[in-house]
Backbone of each chain as ProteinMPNN parsed JSONL, in Angstrom:
{"seq_chain_A": "DTGVSQNPRHKITKRGQNVTFRCDPISEHNRLYWYRQTLGQGPEFLTYFQNEAQLEKSRLLSDRFSAERPKGSFSTLEIQRTEQGDSAMYLCASSPGTGANEKLFFGSGTQLSVL", "coords_chain_A": {"N_chain_A": [[3.21, -17.752, 13.746], [2.624, -16.316, 10.703], [4.044, -15.335, 8.614], [6.556, -14.951, 5.972], [8.997, -17.389, 6.052], [12.434, -17.968, 6.516], [15.214, -20.114, 6.326], [18.59, -21.237, 6.86], [19.046, -18.481, 9.265], [21.54, -17.42, 9.284], [24.539, -18.278, 7.549], [27.676, -19.628, 7.393], [30.302, -20.434, 5.325], [32.904, -22.272, 3.656], [34.855, -21.299, 0.873], [34.039, -22.855, -2.171], [32.405, -24.796, -1.152], [29.086, -26.254, -1.113], [25.877, -24.749, -0.624], [22.576, -24.606, 0.752], [19.505, -22.953, 0.873], [16.364, -22.404, 2.495], [12.993, -21.455, 1.884], [9.894, -20.71, 3.213], [6.908, -19.767, 2.075], [4.117, -17.476, 2.63], [1.162, -19.159, 3.413], [-0.647, -20.493, 0.7], [0.091, -18.485, -1.018], [0.749, -17.643, -4.346], [2.938, -16.75, -5.865], [6.492, -16.758, -5.68], [9.503, -15.279, -4.838], [13.029, -14.807, -5.264], [15.565, -12.757, -4.043], [18.682, -10.996, -3.978], [20.736, -9.266, -1.714], [23.243, -6.945, -1.161], [25.494, -5.176, 1.048], [24.425, -1.904, 1.572], [23.034, -1.749, -0.781], [20.137, -2.085, -2.933], [17.598, -4.701, -3.008], [18.337, -7.264, -5.355], [16.875, -8.724, -8.134], [16.578, -12.222, -8.541], [15.183, -14.672, -9.27], [11.892, -16.046, -10.014], [8.897, -17.822, -9.078], [5.824, -19.122, -10.251], [3.473, -20.7, -8.67], [4.608, -23.978, -9.009], [6.192, -23.533, -11.177], [9.106, -22.209, -12.585], [9.471, -19.079, -13.711], [11.127, -17.007, -14.561], [14.569, -16.171, -14.772], [17.23, -14.258, -13.573], [19.997, -12.703, -15.263], [21.961, -12.506, -13.439], [21.972, -14.859, -12.113], [24.031, -17.344, -12.046], [25.237, -20.464, -13.521], [25.856, -21.867, -11.285], [23.932, -21.499, -9.473], [20.817, -22.722, -8.394], [17.315, -23.031, -8.241], [14.371, -24.283, -6.733], [10.915, -25.167, -6.522], [9.185, -27.329, -5.436], [5.987, -28.811, -5.804], [4.811, -26.378, -5.483], [4.971, -25.138, -2.996], [7.082, -24.672, -0.45], [10.361, -23.287, -1.141], [13.667, -23.892, -2.399], [16.979, -22.625, -2.559], [19.941, -23.251, -4.054], [23.423, -22.968, -3.936], [26.195, -23.827, -5.676], [29.638, -24.712, -5.318], [30.645, -22.38, -3.878], [31.639, -18.919, -3.975], [33.628, -16.099, -2.887], [32.375, -13.793, -3.684], [29.741, -14.453, -3.558], [28.83, -13.856, -1.109], [26.296, -12.417, 0.723], [23.006, -11.112, 1.549], [20.311, -13.214, 1.236], [17.178, -12.926, 0.106], [13.812, -13.919, 0.4], [10.58, -13.673, -0.998], [7.007, -13.537, -1.067], [3.895, -13.444, -2.897], [0.341, -13.015, -3.12], [-1.276, -13.385, -5.474], [-1.571, -13.998, -9.023], [-0.605, -12.099, -10.616], [1.854, -9.642, -11.694], [2.261, -7.218, -10.379], [2.029, -6.808, -7.402], [1.776, -6.586, -3.812], [4.716, -7.482, -2.169], [5.657, -9.846, 0.247], [8.194, -10.037, 2.411], [10.669, -12.29, 3.727], [12.963, -12.517, 6.541], [15.428, -13.05, 5.587], [18.453, -14.861, 4.588], [21.647, -14.68, 5.704], [24.57, -14.995, 4.045], [27.912, -15.882, 4.397], [30.909, -16.241, 2.815], [33.925, -17.712, 3.277]], "CA_chain_A": [[3.732, -16.764, 12.806], [2.163, -16.679, 9.37], [4.827, -14.613, 7.634], [7.513, -15.716, 5.182], [10.038, -17.921, 6.924], [13.653, -18.372, 5.816], [16.19, -20.83, 7.14], [18.89, -20.67, 8.178], [19.185, -17.021, 9.272], [22.944, -17.132, 8.979], [25.293, -19.423, 7.062], [29.085, -19.367, 7.112], [30.827, -21.58, 4.613], [34.205, -22.071, 3.027], [34.829, -21.209, -0.583], [34.022, -24.145, -2.829], [31.359, -25.657, -0.595], [27.712, -26.03, -1.567], [24.94, -24.344, 0.42], [21.161, -24.611, 0.361], [18.627, -22.151, 1.731], [14.955, -22.754, 2.359], [11.995, -20.401, 2.081], [8.489, -21.115, 3.343], [6.098, -18.565, 1.841], [2.823, -17.428, 3.293], [0.312, -20.233, 2.898], [-1.518, -20.222, -0.444], [0.642, -17.482, -1.924], [1.09, -18.296, -5.602], [4.236, -16.355, -6.4], [7.621, -16.762, -4.746], [10.637, -14.578, -5.434], [14.332, -14.756, -4.592], [16.365, -11.567, -4.285], [19.97, -10.934, -3.281], [21.024, -7.901, -1.269], [24.544, -6.702, -0.553], [25.494, -4.031, 1.951], [24.266, -0.594, 0.954], [22.359, -1.86, -2.077], [18.777, -2.582, -2.905], [17.457, -6.105, -3.403], [18.49, -7.552, -6.785], [16.037, -9.851, -8.53], [17.268, -13.433, -9.003], [14.287, -15.575, -9.972], [10.604, -16.179, -9.36], [8.046, -18.968, -9.375], [4.375, -19.057, -10.21], [3.262, -22.069, -8.169], [5.861, -24.737, -9.086], [6.908, -23.202, -12.41], [10.081, -21.124, -12.532], [9.109, -18.312, -14.886], [12.188, -16.129, -15.036], [15.838, -16.169, -14.048], [18.069, -13.12, -13.903], [21.351, -12.99, -15.756], [22.823, -12.598, -12.254], [21.919, -16.227, -11.607], [24.94, -18.166, -12.843], [24.939, -21.896, -13.542], [26.105, -22.452, -9.964], [22.722, -21.268, -8.684], [19.596, -23.397, -8.841], [16.187, -22.859, -7.336], [13.244, -25.185, -6.97], [9.722, -24.995, -5.7], [8.376, -28.532, -5.667], [4.606, -28.784, -5.327], [4.325, -25.021, -5.341], [4.913, -24.66, -1.613], [8.359, -24.088, -0.066], [11.362, -23.21, -2.202], [15.076, -23.959, -2.0], [17.983, -21.988, -3.412], [21.223, -23.905, -3.838], [24.609, -22.391, -4.58], [27.292, -24.806, -5.733], [31.021, -24.192, -5.429], [30.521, -20.981, -3.484], [32.745, -17.978, -4.151], [33.514, -15.005, -1.925], [31.419, -12.833, -4.232], [28.371, -14.88, -3.268], [28.47, -13.361, 0.219], [25.181, -11.476, 0.593], [21.746, -11.509, 2.175], [19.403, -13.798, 0.252], [15.815, -12.635, 0.55], [12.693, -14.583, -0.249], [9.324, -12.937, -0.858], [5.867, -14.172, -1.726], [2.724, -12.604, -3.138], [-0.815, -13.908, -3.127], [-1.978, -13.632, -6.716], [-0.837, -14.471, -10.192], [-0.13, -10.947, -11.365], [3.207, -9.188, -11.378], [2.334, -5.985, -9.603], [1.345, -6.989, -6.128], [2.602, -6.431, -2.612], [5.604, -8.577, -1.806], [5.882, -10.066, 1.667], [9.563, -10.542, 2.508], [11.21, -12.903, 4.916], [14.073, -11.77, 7.139], [16.628, -13.32, 4.811], [19.567, -15.714, 5.017], [22.922, -13.986, 5.503], [25.624, -15.93, 3.659], [29.293, -15.421, 4.424], [31.809, -17.221, 2.209], [35.284, -17.391, 3.736]], "C_chain_A": [[3.342, -17.163, 11.395], [2.913, -15.927, 8.29], [5.713, -15.544, 6.832], [8.679, -16.125, 6.087], [11.239, -18.367, 6.105], [14.62, -19.033, 6.79], [17.382, -21.279, 6.296], [18.93, -19.147, 8.138], [20.591, -16.608, 8.882], [23.62, -18.422, 8.507], [26.71, -18.959, 6.766], [29.644, -20.614, 6.457], [32.191, -21.251, 4.022], [34.037, -22.06, 1.518], [34.891, -22.61, -1.189], [32.967, -25.104, -2.32], [30.006, -25.316, -1.216], [26.845, -25.623, -0.379], [23.52, -24.373, -0.137], [20.366, -23.822, 1.379], [17.182, -22.571, 1.468], [14.085, -21.541, 2.627], [10.618, -21.032, 2.165], [7.625, -19.867, 3.178], [4.849, -18.569, 2.702], [1.901, -18.448, 2.607], [-0.61, -19.73, 1.786], [-1.066, -19.036, -1.295], [1.142, -18.181, -3.177], [2.502, -17.979, -6.081], [5.285, -16.349, -5.3], [8.827, -16.216, -5.478], [11.888, -14.792, -4.587], [15.037, -13.476, -5.034], [17.682, -11.727, -3.521], [20.249, -9.483, -2.936], [22.404, -7.842, -0.644], [24.494, -5.385, 0.203], [25.386, -2.717, 1.192], [23.582, -0.606, -0.396], [20.916, -2.295, -1.893], [18.724, -4.054, -3.28], [17.568, -6.253, -4.922], [17.7, -8.814, -7.111], [16.894, -11.013, -9.024], [16.355, -14.317, -9.839], [12.918, -15.545, -9.294], [9.82, -17.368, -9.883], [6.583, -18.557, -9.331], [3.948, -20.483, -9.894], [4.581, -22.835, -8.312], [6.698, -24.372, -10.305], [7.852, -22.012, -12.2], [9.944, -20.321, -13.811], [10.223, -17.419, -15.416], [13.404, -16.253, -14.136], [16.652, -14.988, -14.499], [19.398, -13.592, -14.483], [22.346, -13.081, -14.607], [22.948, -14.028, -11.772], [22.783, -17.119, -12.495], [24.519, -19.632, -12.766], [25.156, -22.549, -12.186], [24.878, -22.33, -9.055], [21.568, -22.084, -9.273], [18.528, -23.23, -7.776], [15.081, -23.807, -7.741], [12.088, -24.796, -6.087], [8.797, -26.191, -5.968], [6.993, -28.384, -5.061], [4.096, -27.384, -5.047], [4.229, -24.515, -3.923], [6.236, -23.998, -1.252], [9.3, -24.072, -1.271], [12.75, -23.379, -1.598], [15.928, -23.248, -3.039], [19.322, -22.621, -3.073], [22.315, -23.153, -4.585], [25.706, -23.447, -4.521], [28.624, -24.087, -5.86], [31.05, -22.702, -5.089], [31.819, -20.2, -3.667], [32.546, -16.833, -3.158], [32.507, -13.955, -2.387], [29.968, -13.227, -4.012], [27.909, -14.391, -1.899], [27.435, -12.244, 0.084], [24.051, -11.944, 1.486], [20.849, -12.037, 1.059], [17.986, -13.7, 0.809], [14.806, -13.415, -0.273], [11.442, -13.734, -0.011], [8.215, -13.717, -1.538], [4.757, -13.152, -1.933], [1.535, -13.504, -3.427], [-1.354, -14.302, -4.493], [-1.11, -14.181, -7.815], [-0.314, -13.322, -11.031], [1.24, -10.502, -10.891], [3.211, -8.084, -10.339], [1.486, -6.062, -8.353], [2.33, -6.77, -4.999], [3.43, -7.682, -2.384], [5.74, -8.63, -0.292], [7.248, -10.738, 1.791], [9.795, -11.296, 3.806], [12.363, -12.064, 5.447], [15.41, -12.082, 6.492], [17.566, -14.345, 5.427], [20.852, -14.972, 4.684], [24.002, -15.025, 5.239], [26.981, -15.254, 3.711], [30.175, -16.538, 3.883], [33.243, -16.825, 2.544], [36.348, -17.897, 2.766]], "O_chain_A": [[3.7, -18.249, 10.941], [2.456, -15.885, 7.148], [5.645, -16.765, 6.979], [9.26, -15.298, 6.789], [11.082, -19.068, 5.106], [14.813, -18.574, 7.916], [17.208, -21.661, 5.139], [18.853, -18.572, 7.053], [20.801, -15.581, 8.236], [23.318, -19.511, 8.996], [26.925, -18.025, 5.993], [29.483, -21.721, 6.971], [32.57, -20.085, 3.91], [33.17, -22.741, 0.971], [35.695, -23.443, -0.771], [32.662, -26.105, -2.967], [29.813, -24.233, -1.768], [27.054, -26.094, 0.739], [23.298, -24.19, -1.334], [20.528, -23.994, 2.587], [16.831, -23.026, 0.379], [14.394, -20.709, 3.481], [10.223, -21.799, 1.286], [7.615, -19.002, 4.054], [4.563, -19.535, 3.408], [1.879, -18.567, 1.382], [-1.259, -18.691, 1.911], [-1.785, -18.629, -2.207], [1.861, -19.177, -3.1], [3.183, -18.841, -6.638], [5.015, -15.989, -4.154], [9.137, -16.632, -6.594], [11.819, -14.936, -3.367], [15.101, -13.154, -6.221], [17.776, -12.486, -2.556], [20.032, -8.583, -3.748], [22.708, -8.589, 0.286], [23.577, -4.583, 0.026], [26.166, -2.452, 0.277], [23.549, 0.413, -1.086], [20.529, -2.803, -0.84], [19.693, -4.597, -3.81], [16.978, -5.481, -5.678], [17.842, -9.84, -6.446], [17.815, -10.825, -9.819], [16.689, -14.676, -10.968], [12.785, -15.087, -8.159], [10.056, -17.853, -10.99], [6.164, -17.759, -8.493], [4.046, -21.37, -10.742], [5.594, -22.383, -7.779], [7.818, -24.865, -10.445], [7.45, -20.958, -11.708], [10.266, -20.82, -14.889], [10.251, -17.111, -16.608], [13.295, -16.416, -12.921], [16.758, -14.736, -15.699], [19.855, -14.708, -14.233], [23.429, -13.648, -14.753], [23.918, -14.378, -11.099], [22.346, -17.587, -13.546], [23.583, -19.994, -12.052], [24.692, -23.666, -11.956], [24.798, -22.973, -8.009], [21.375, -22.127, -10.488], [18.801, -23.282, -6.577], [14.878, -24.096, -8.92], [12.262, -24.176, -5.038], [7.771, -26.067, -6.637], [6.843, -27.892, -3.943], [3.043, -27.225, -4.43], [3.492, -23.567, -3.653], [6.501, -22.88, -1.693], [9.068, -24.746, -2.275], [12.978, -23.049, -0.434], [15.633, -23.268, -4.234], [19.783, -22.538, -1.935], [22.134, -22.755, -5.736], [26.092, -23.9, -3.443], [28.716, -23.001, -6.432], [31.433, -21.873, -5.914], [32.922, -20.731, -3.536], [31.444, -16.621, -2.652], [31.862, -13.305, -1.564], [29.063, -12.428, -4.252], [26.728, -14.498, -1.567], [27.677, -11.245, -0.593], [24.114, -13.012, 2.096], [20.656, -11.365, 0.046], [17.648, -14.301, 1.829], [14.94, -13.547, -1.49], [11.277, -13.149, 1.059], [8.463, -14.471, -2.479], [4.686, -12.137, -1.241], [1.698, -14.621, -3.919], [-1.836, -15.421, -4.668], [-0.049, -14.754, -7.568], [0.349, -13.542, -12.045], [1.723, -10.92, -9.839], [4.106, -8.04, -9.494], [0.404, -5.482, -8.253], [3.545, -6.769, -5.195], [2.912, -8.799, -2.405], [5.915, -7.606, 0.368], [7.438, -11.865, 1.336], [9.203, -10.989, 4.84], [12.702, -11.027, 4.877], [16.418, -11.452, 6.812], [17.489, -14.654, 6.616], [21.116, -14.668, 3.521], [24.313, -15.84, 6.108], [27.175, -14.182, 3.138], [30.19, -17.645, 4.422], [33.717, -15.758, 2.155], [37.541, -17.709, 3.005]]}, "seq_chain_B": "GENVEQHPSTLSVQEGDSAVIKCTYSDSASNYFPWYKQELGKGPQLIIDIRSNVGEKKDQRIAVTLNKTAKHFSLHITETQPEDSAVYFCAASMDKIIFGKGTRLHILP", "coords_chain_B": {"N_chain_B": [[16.603, -3.811, -19.751], [14.659, -2.758, -16.848], [15.791, 0.106, -15.0], [16.385, 1.628, -11.951], [16.901, 4.646, -10.415], [17.858, 6.242, -7.414], [17.715, 8.893, -5.067], [18.32, 11.108, -2.257], [21.238, 9.178, -1.183], [21.644, 9.153, 1.487], [19.87, 10.722, 4.121], [19.234, 13.211, 6.413], [16.997, 14.47, 8.75], [15.37, 16.843, 10.851], [13.445, 15.862, 13.651], [9.984, 15.961, 13.175], [10.115, 17.542, 10.937], [9.815, 17.468, 7.282], [10.497, 14.794, 4.945], [11.903, 14.011, 1.803], [12.197, 11.77, -0.837], [13.573, 10.901, -3.933], [13.031, 9.321, -7.092], [13.947, 7.901, -10.266], [12.998, 6.189, -13.246], [13.632, 3.881, -15.959], [12.245, 2.374, -17.882], [9.563, 2.917, -19.821], [7.361, 1.313, -19.914], [6.853, 0.38, -17.391], [4.506, 0.083, -14.76], [3.837, 0.075, -12.142], [4.596, 1.17, -8.906], [6.101, 0.685, -6.121], [6.942, 1.44, -2.664], [9.3, 0.561, -0.248], [10.169, -0.121, 3.144], [12.97, -0.758, 5.13], [14.084, -2.137, 8.035], [16.738, -2.627, 10.412], [18.096, -5.83, 10.205], [15.825, -6.983, 9.215], [13.518, -8.005, 6.599], [12.537, -6.083, 3.665], [9.588, -4.002, 3.87], [6.438, -3.291, 2.554], [5.291, 0.042, 2.26], [3.77, 1.894, 0.889], [2.156, 2.183, -2.291], [1.891, 2.978, -5.807], [0.032, 3.21, -8.807], [0.222, 3.4, -12.409], [-1.907, 4.792, -13.432], [-2.555, 6.729, -11.716], [-1.797, 9.863, -10.205], [-1.067, 10.73, -7.703], [-0.904, 9.657, -4.318], [-2.004, 9.207, -0.991], [-1.331, 8.331, 2.386], [-1.986, 8.757, 5.474], [0.744, 10.085, 7.046], [2.33, 9.734, 4.881], [3.04, 10.197, 1.456], [2.914, 9.671, -2.062], [4.072, 10.664, -5.262], [3.697, 10.643, -8.798], [5.157, 11.12, -11.923], [4.608, 10.333, -14.974], [5.36, 11.151, -17.499], [7.858, 12.347, -17.195], [9.085, 10.265, -16.01], [9.506, 10.109, -13.246], [9.265, 9.582, -9.721], [8.199, 10.145, -6.35], [8.672, 10.053, -2.786], [7.085, 11.295, 0.054], [7.414, 12.151, 3.368], [5.766, 13.389, 6.062], [5.891, 15.33, 9.115], [7.945, 13.934, 10.573], [9.006, 11.137, 12.582], [10.861, 9.489, 15.245], [10.692, 6.71, 14.766], [10.583, 6.555, 12.063], [13.103, 6.353, 11.103], [15.121, 4.516, 9.007], [15.924, 2.376, 6.193], [14.885, 3.261, 3.002], [13.365, 2.062, 0.059], [12.727, 2.692, -3.321], [10.857, 1.372, -6.083], [10.236, -0.102, -9.295], [7.997, -1.572, -11.64], [7.111, -3.732, -14.312], [6.825, -6.397, -15.057], [8.257, -7.634, -13.101], [9.541, -6.738, -9.906], [11.799, -4.154, -9.608], [14.344, -2.766, -7.736], [15.504, 0.392, -6.37], [18.649, 1.739, -5.074], [18.392, 2.54, -2.481], [17.666, 4.714, 0.344], [19.054, 5.958, 3.196], [17.451, 7.012, 5.941], [17.728, 9.305, 8.507], [16.359, 10.334, 11.506], [16.627, 13.131, 13.345], [16.892, 14.0, 16.786]], "CA_chain_B": [[15.696, -3.974, -18.619], [14.37, -1.582, -16.027], [16.823, 0.625, -14.11], [15.801, 2.598, -11.036], [17.872, 5.48, -9.715], [17.25, 6.799, -6.204], [18.552, 9.834, -4.328], [19.729, 10.925, -1.921], [21.562, 7.891, -0.582], [21.487, 9.387, 2.924], [19.09, 11.919, 4.382], [19.024, 13.478, 7.832], [16.034, 15.543, 8.96], [14.989, 17.065, 12.243], [12.142, 15.291, 14.01], [8.889, 16.883, 12.936], [10.234, 18.089, 9.584], [9.447, 16.559, 6.193], [11.568, 14.135, 4.192], [11.529, 13.716, 0.416], [13.103, 10.87, -1.554], [13.199, 10.953, -5.344], [13.471, 8.212, -7.929], [13.64, 7.897, -11.69], [13.033, 4.858, -13.835], [14.029, 3.963, -17.365], [11.341, 1.66, -18.783], [8.265, 3.591, -19.865], [6.29, 0.315, -19.777], [6.595, 0.109, -15.973], [3.195, 0.632, -14.395], [3.582, -0.13, -10.703], [5.723, 1.826, -8.239], [5.977, 0.529, -4.666], [7.997, 1.906, -1.766], [9.518, -0.372, 0.851], [10.964, 0.331, 4.292], [13.722, -1.875, 5.694], [14.734, -1.901, 9.323], [17.917, -3.462, 10.615], [17.874, -7.244, 10.491], [14.537, -7.428, 8.702], [13.285, -7.836, 5.177], [11.771, -4.877, 3.317], [8.146, -4.049, 4.105], [5.736, -2.302, 1.737], [4.635, 1.099, 3.02], [2.793, 2.523, 0.018], [2.434, 1.939, -3.705], [1.087, 3.776, -6.722], [-0.038, 2.641, -10.146], [0.49, 4.424, -13.413], [-3.101, 5.56, -13.77], [-2.79, 7.656, -10.606], [-0.679, 10.787, -10.092], [-0.692, 10.975, -6.322], [-1.601, 8.83, -3.339], [-1.611, 9.601, 0.361], [-1.745, 7.457, 3.478], [-1.614, 9.425, 6.727], [1.882, 11.007, 6.9], [3.114, 9.338, 3.711], [2.426, 10.462, 0.16], [3.751, 9.417, -3.228], [3.666, 11.318, -6.496], [4.223, 9.985, -9.99], [5.128, 11.868, -13.163], [4.941, 9.32, -15.984], [6.019, 11.776, -18.642], [9.262, 12.54, -16.84], [9.54, 9.016, -15.391], [9.935, 10.435, -11.887], [8.303, 9.417, -8.648], [8.78, 10.64, -5.097], [8.053, 9.714, -1.498], [7.089, 12.411, 0.984], [7.016, 11.801, 4.729], [5.589, 14.621, 6.836], [5.905, 15.214, 10.59], [8.762, 12.74, 10.816], [9.128, 10.646, 13.954], [12.053, 8.633, 15.382], [10.477, 5.374, 14.186], [10.721, 6.63, 10.603], [14.504, 6.065, 10.774], [15.221, 3.213, 8.346], [16.313, 2.495, 4.786], [13.706, 3.264, 2.139], [13.638, 1.678, -1.323], [11.703, 2.816, -4.34], [10.916, 0.274, -7.034], [9.367, 0.019, -10.461], [7.681, -2.913, -12.126], [6.157, -4.084, -15.341], [6.574, -7.828, -14.833], [8.943, -7.997, -11.861], [9.849, -5.518, -9.166], [13.207, -3.765, -9.614], [14.537, -1.811, -6.654], [16.595, 1.346, -6.315], [19.709, 1.367, -4.145], [17.993, 2.838, -1.119], [17.981, 5.959, 1.044], [19.08, 5.781, 4.651], [16.843, 8.179, 6.564], [17.994, 9.501, 9.931], [15.538, 11.365, 12.117], [17.433, 13.726, 14.413], [16.044, 14.459, 17.909]], "C_chain_B": [[15.536, -2.694, -17.821], [15.574, -1.208, -15.163], [16.204, 1.728, -13.258], [16.915, 3.332, -10.295], [17.177, 6.184, -8.549], [18.225, 7.763, -5.554], [17.713, 10.655, -3.36], [19.987, 9.528, -1.347], [21.433, 7.967, 0.939], [20.757, 10.7, 3.125], [18.878, 12.05, 5.89], [18.06, 14.655, 7.959], [15.704, 15.636, 10.441], [13.612, 16.446, 12.476], [11.054, 16.357, 13.847], [8.932, 17.53, 11.562], [9.819, 17.04, 8.556], [10.68, 15.975, 5.523], [11.045, 13.804, 2.8], [12.608, 12.858, -0.221], [12.622, 10.781, -2.997], [13.786, 9.785, -6.116], [13.13, 8.474, -9.382], [13.717, 6.462, -12.181], [13.235, 4.98, -15.337], [13.001, 3.371, -18.329], [9.946, 2.289, -18.748], [7.095, 2.609, -19.752], [5.989, -0.019, -18.317], [5.309, 0.794, -15.55], [2.853, 0.476, -12.922], [4.813, 0.338, -9.957], [5.53, 1.716, -6.719], [7.156, 1.155, -3.934], [8.068, 0.944, -0.579], [10.406, 0.268, 1.905], [11.669, -0.889, 4.873], [14.401, -1.442, 6.981], [15.83, -2.939, 9.526], [17.538, -4.895, 10.952], [16.562, -7.795, 9.977], [14.485, -7.305, 7.189], [12.512, -6.563, 4.907], [10.277, -5.088, 3.532], [7.489, -2.943, 3.287], [5.079, -1.244, 2.619], [3.576, 1.818, 2.188], [3.146, 2.177, -1.42], [1.508, 2.795, -4.554], [1.133, 3.133, -8.093], [-0.068, 3.759, -11.174], [-0.736, 5.237, -13.805], [-3.462, 6.586, -12.689], [-1.574, 8.562, -10.484], [-0.184, 10.986, -8.669], [-1.522, 10.065, -5.413], [-1.103, 9.177, -1.953], [-2.154, 8.601, 1.366], [-1.178, 8.031, 4.763], [-0.421, 10.348, 6.465], [2.713, 10.735, 5.643], [2.346, 9.647, 2.438], [3.426, 10.121, -0.934], [3.179, 10.18, -4.413], [4.357, 10.631, -7.656], [4.064, 10.91, -11.186], [5.571, 10.917, -14.266], [5.678, 9.913, -17.169], [7.516, 11.898, -18.403], [9.894, 11.277, -16.271], [10.192, 9.282, -14.035], [8.856, 10.024, -10.912], [8.994, 9.717, -7.32], [7.974, 10.158, -3.902], [8.183, 10.924, -0.583], [6.608, 11.901, 2.338], [6.925, 13.102, 5.52], [5.623, 14.305, 8.33], [6.703, 13.985, 11.026], [8.913, 12.444, 12.306], [10.334, 9.714, 14.039], [11.884, 7.266, 14.721], [10.491, 5.379, 12.657], [12.161, 6.353, 10.165], [14.616, 4.64, 10.237], [15.824, 3.446, 6.959], [15.052, 2.349, 3.934], [14.126, 2.947, 0.703], [12.438, 2.031, -2.198], [11.881, 1.642, -5.306], [9.965, 0.553, -8.183], [9.158, -1.367, -11.045], [6.779, -2.874, -13.338], [5.797, -5.551, -15.161], [7.317, -8.374, -13.626], [9.438, -6.71, -11.224], [11.354, -5.3, -9.096], [13.381, -2.609, -8.641], [15.642, -0.801, -6.948], [17.583, 0.932, -5.229], [19.422, 1.765, -2.701], [18.426, 4.199, -0.617], [17.941, 5.67, 2.529], [18.582, 7.075, 5.275], [17.137, 8.192, 8.06], [17.085, 10.608, 10.441], [16.277, 11.859, 13.361], [16.538, 14.265, 15.526], [16.107, 15.975, 18.085]], "O_chain_B": [[16.19, -1.686, -18.087], [16.285, -2.077, -14.658], [15.576, 2.649, -13.781], [17.756, 2.718, -9.637], [16.05, 6.661, -8.682], [19.424, 7.492, -5.493], [16.527, 10.881, -3.604], [19.045, 8.788, -1.062], [21.148, 6.966, 1.596], [20.985, 11.67, 2.402], [18.405, 11.124, 6.55], [18.271, 15.706, 7.355], [15.752, 14.65, 11.176], [12.735, 16.501, 11.614], [11.188, 17.488, 14.315], [7.913, 18.013, 11.068], [9.517, 15.895, 8.893], [11.757, 16.572, 5.531], [9.903, 13.375, 2.634], [13.793, 13.183, -0.152], [11.431, 10.611, -3.26], [14.891, 9.322, -5.831], [12.164, 9.168, -9.697], [14.414, 5.629, -11.601], [13.036, 6.048, -15.916], [12.898, 3.818, -19.471], [9.241, 2.192, -17.744], [5.961, 3.027, -19.521], [4.965, -0.641, -18.033], [5.047, 1.936, -15.927], [1.719, 0.716, -12.508], [5.936, -0.027, -10.304], [4.872, 2.56, -6.111], [8.223, 1.37, -4.509], [7.052, 0.568, 0.007], [11.275, 1.085, 1.601], [11.047, -1.93, 5.085], [15.191, -0.498, 7.001], [15.837, -3.991, 8.887], [16.756, -5.143, 11.87], [16.213, -8.941, 10.262], [15.29, -6.604, 6.576], [11.891, -6.012, 5.816], [9.766, -6.2, 3.396], [7.928, -1.793, 3.322], [4.401, -1.568, 3.594], [2.586, 2.3, 2.737], [4.306, 1.908, -1.73], [0.476, 3.275, -4.083], [2.155, 2.577, -8.494], [-0.347, 4.914, -10.851], [-0.602, 6.276, -14.452], [-4.517, 7.219, -12.735], [-0.443, 8.102, -10.637], [0.968, 11.361, -8.448], [-2.677, 9.751, -5.702], [0.09, 9.415, -1.758], [-3.267, 8.093, 1.232], [-0.014, 7.805, 5.091], [-0.566, 11.316, 5.719], [3.691, 11.435, 5.38], [1.145, 9.391, 2.351], [4.635, 10.264, -0.752], [1.964, 10.324, -4.551], [5.46, 10.104, -7.517], [2.975, 11.425, -11.44], [6.767, 10.715, -14.473], [6.523, 9.255, -17.775], [8.331, 11.599, -19.275], [11.108, 11.226, -16.071], [11.263, 8.764, -13.721], [7.667, 10.103, -11.224], [10.208, 9.565, -7.185], [6.775, 9.895, -3.991], [9.26, 11.508, -0.461], [5.539, 11.299, 2.446], [7.909, 13.833, 5.629], [5.411, 13.167, 8.747], [6.204, 13.12, 11.746], [8.944, 13.337, 13.153], [10.786, 9.199, 13.017], [12.844, 6.724, 14.173], [10.419, 4.322, 12.031], [12.413, 6.141, 8.978], [14.256, 3.679, 10.917], [16.184, 4.569, 6.605], [14.258, 1.429, 4.127], [15.109, 3.489, 0.196], [11.294, 1.718, -1.868], [12.933, 1.004, -5.334], [9.022, 1.334, -8.062], [10.032, -2.23, -10.955], [5.821, -2.105, -13.402], [4.621, -5.912, -15.118], [7.023, -9.481, -13.175], [9.717, -5.725, -11.907], [12.093, -6.146, -8.592], [12.668, -1.608, -8.707], [16.591, -1.092, -7.677], [17.395, -0.079, -4.552], [20.148, 1.359, -1.793], [19.414, 4.768, -1.082], [16.935, 5.201, 3.06], [19.224, 8.118, 5.147], [16.842, 7.238, 8.78], [17.046, 11.697, 9.869], [16.517, 11.101, 14.3], [15.532, 14.917, 15.246], [15.457, 16.52, 18.977]]}, "name": "protein", "num_of_chains": 2, "seq": "DTGVSQNPRHKITKRGQNVTFRCDPISEHNRLYWYRQTLGQGPEFLTYFQNEAQLEKSRLLSDRFSAERPKGSFSTLEIQRTEQGDSAMYLCASSPGTGANEKLFFGSGTQLSVLGENVEQHPSTLSVQEGDSAVIKCTYSDSASNYFPWYKQELGKGPQLIIDIRSNVGEKKDQRIAVTLNKTAKHFSLHITETQPEDSAVYFCAASMDKIIFGKGTRLHILP"}
């Protein structure tokens, strides 16, 4: 499978715990994006990377959220001190080039439930 | 920042009929307008896109139109089939892709 891979597919955690998600983009894709999607809504932009550099973070991304992409390959998204409002599907996408307006290839997402 | 409005939120059409989904955007600098289809349990998948230097684009049963002056763009699906049932998202982009809230399309037998 050469698509975007996200792990885990599902995560259930208790409020206040930390969680980390992983995204493996398509090989040699330069850009990697994180989006959040809640039920009945479209994906909301969180942040993106050009290789290993994090170029933009949404105002939605509070200080409890941090994302990394070491060596410009896989990426991790960590949420500290989770809150019930963090419950959502977290989607990762990658694109091949360095421009903004390209096809995004999405993974199947990580569904987070905060109890 | 960019804001994308999409309607209707739900659309039911008889199999074989056409479906139309409409979107508006707020940032006149946006120059790329993709449409994504999302099936249950999967991430969105690009089905067609259009750039601001083009007014219309067609790919088999799917067509998109763009009116930059009015900041409107639309998706047209003709001869709908059961496998067209899904959630469709329009989006607009200048430097990052911003999505609408989606349209759930039901194809009725």
